N, C-alpha and C positions, 0 to 999 in steps of 0.2 A: 189820231194816234199815229205815231211815227213808225216807219218800217222796222227800226231797231227794237222798239218796244214789242211789236208783234212777233218778231223773230225770237225775242227772249221768252215771251209767253209760250210760243210753240215749243221751244227748247225745253222749258220746264215741264210742259205737258208730256212730251215724249219721254223724258227721263223718268217722270213719275209713273208712266205706263210700264216701262221696263222694270223699274224697281218693284212695282206692285206684282208683276208676273213672277219675278224672282222670289219675292217674299212668300207669296201664296203657294208657290210650287214646293216650298221647303217646309210647310206646316204639316206635322203628322196628323193622321186622320182622327186621332183621339182629341185633338185640340180644336177641330173645326167648329163644333157647336159652341163652346165658350167664346171662341174668338169671334164668331159671327154675332153672338149676343152683344158683346162689347162694341163691335163695329157698328151695329145698328143703333146703339145708344149714342155713339159719337155722330152717326149720320143725321141724327135729329138736329144737330147744330147746323147742318146744311140747309135745312128748312128755315131756320131762324135767319141765316145769312141771306137766303133767297128773298125772304119777306122784307128784310131790311133794305136790300138792294132795289127791290121793286118799289118800296116806299120812297126812296130817294129819287128813282127814275120817274116817278109820277109827277114830281115837282120840277124836274130839271130837263128831262130829255123828251124825245118824241115818242110816237106810237110804237116804233120797233123795239125800243127799250122796254116798254110796258109789256109787249107780247113776249119778249124773251124772258122777262122776269116771271111772268105767269107760267111759261113753259118750265122754267127752272123750279118753281114751287111744285108744279104737278109731278115732274120727274123725281124730285127729291122725296116727295110724299110716297110715290109708288115704290121707290127704293126702300124706304124705311118699312112700310107696311108689308111689302113682299118679303123682306128680310125677316121680320118677326113671324110671318106665316111659315116660312121655311124652317126657322129655328124651332117653332112650336111643333112642327111635324117631325123634325129630327129628335126632339126630346120625347115625343110620343113613342118613338121606336124603342126607347129604353124602359118603358113601363111594362109591368107584368100583365099577363092576360086578365087576371082578376081585379085589377085596379081600375077598370073602365066603368065601374058602377055609378060614378058621379052623375 
């Protein structure tokens, strides 16, 4: 990979980070739970992409690519599961006291 390509990827990563901070800081608190639920559903696509990238790396690249693919799958799964747990807990805060009989 050329230096120019690496710099472009780093630039995109930094811009995405700044954009994410700006967007999240402007979301009102009433929208956090629905926004988090939608984001978790979209994050599931990250798992599919990590699996696809790992499958390609198994046939073409070395051991480092396989390890990085496995790490990507694990981290994406932790992100999705943790997000759903936090969303469930936040939705539980809106239940009435008598609704816990289930």
